[in-house]
C-alpha positions, 0 to 999 in steps of 0.5 A, a space after each residue: 734277180 730277187 723277185 721280191 724287188 721286181 714285177 713279173 708274170 707267175 704262171 699258174 693255171 692262168 696268169 697271176 699278175 705280182 706287184 711289189 706291195 711294201 717289199 712283199 709279193 701280193 697276188 692282186 687278183 687274190 685282193 678285193 679292192 677294199 683290202 687293197 685300198 687298206 694295204 696301200 694306206 696302212 703300209 702293212 703287209 697282207 696276211 693269208 686271211 685278208 687276201 680271201 674273197 669276202 661274200 659281202 664284196 662280190 655280191 650280185 643282183 640275181 636276175 630272174 630267168 622267167 617272167 612273174 607268171 610264166 610257165 617255163 614248161 610252156 616254151 618246151 610245148 612251144 617248140 614241140 608243136 613247131 617241131 618237124 618230128 610231131 606226126 601232123 602230116 604237113 610234110 605231106 603237102 606242098 602248098 601248090 609248089 609241085 604243081 607249080 614246078 610242073 607248070 614251070 612257073 617256079 624253076 630256080 631259087 628266085 622263083 621259090 623266094 617268090 613263091 614262099 612270099 606270096 604263100 605267106 601273104 595269102 596264108 596271112 590274109 585268109 587263114 591267120 584271121 582264124 588262128 587269131 580267133 581260136 587262139 582267142 577264145 580257145 572253146 568247143 563252140 567257137 571252135 566249131 563255128 570257125 571250122 564251119 566258116 572256113 569249110 564255107 570259105 574255101 572253094 579250092 577242093 585240093 587245098 580244102 582236103 589238105 586243110 582238113 586231113 592235117 587239122 584232124 592229124 593235129 587234134 589226134 597228136 595233141 590229145 595224145 601228147 598233152 594228156 594234162 589238157 582235158 579239153 583236148 581230150 573232150 574234143 577228140 572224144 566228142 568230134 572225132 569221127 562226127 560229120 558236124 566238123 571238119 577239122 580244118 588246120 588253122 582254127 584247130 591250130 589256133 585252138 590248141 595254141 590257145 589250150 596250151 597257153 599261148 598268146 595270140 601273137 605267138 599262135 599267129 607267129 608259129 603258124 606262119 612258121 609252119 607254113 613257110 617250113 613245109 614249103 622249104 621242106 617240100 622244095 628240098 625233096 622236090 629237088 628244087 633246092 638243097 637243105 643247106 640253100 633251103 635254110 639259107 633262103 629261109 633265113 633270108 625270107 624270115 623278115 618277109 614273113 614277120 611283115 606278113 605276120 605284122 600285116 595281116 595279125 589280129 584280124 577278124 574272120 570277116 576281114 579273111 580274104 584271098 590275095 593270090 588267086 593264082 596260087 589257088 588255081 595252081 594248087 587246084 590243078 594238083 588233083 589233074 596231075 599225071 605224076 605226083 610226090 605230094 598230097 596237095 
């Protein structure tokens, strides 16, 4: 069989379709559409030169990977703030889950899912306004007022201590990591060790997010994610659920977390409220437990 008079597959690294064009074998994949059209109209064989791609035939419009004015390093900062490796002390607290398990209110995976959703709802109604206001106006004077207001709002001693310990740890870590942000250095130098502020977690989290460049919506969603992540981590270490099952359940709860975030987002601190008083009471019982793994 004469290969010049038939169509066949020519196996190179990837298959080239060879067609008979005027009794000459021409690789179609090597011919740009304009060249192929000229060939078919003229009836002349294709030269080597005409088979080469021309840059003007394959120009594509380049889409910018980042929106104008967005600092690419902001994404890395965001991921680092949400990373569990950041030593802020969040994994020392169970958000009342340990007390709920010992009181037999959370016994299985379904109970855990309901518990997490209630924690997210309560976090959104009570703490998200402080995150929003602090991220919207990231300055020391506004943050001090928010911190003092939250100190007066929290009546649960266990929750208050957990909030202040996580907040102070977060400020130390953020000032050590983000050394280019002078405001964080000033806050640590001025207020750490001071009796005038308590360093509650929600306001300092919002303040740091605002200083590093997050918008308020990103800061609020990040706070809800950190809360959800820490509860599932506590459930894993309490042997209520395995790591893989916790990841699956976290993915299932994500739509509920987004719904809670949209429900309570962008609210002033005057609208802060407690929606799950039973959870607050359970967390308060943590201090009276005989044996415990977590601080709260």
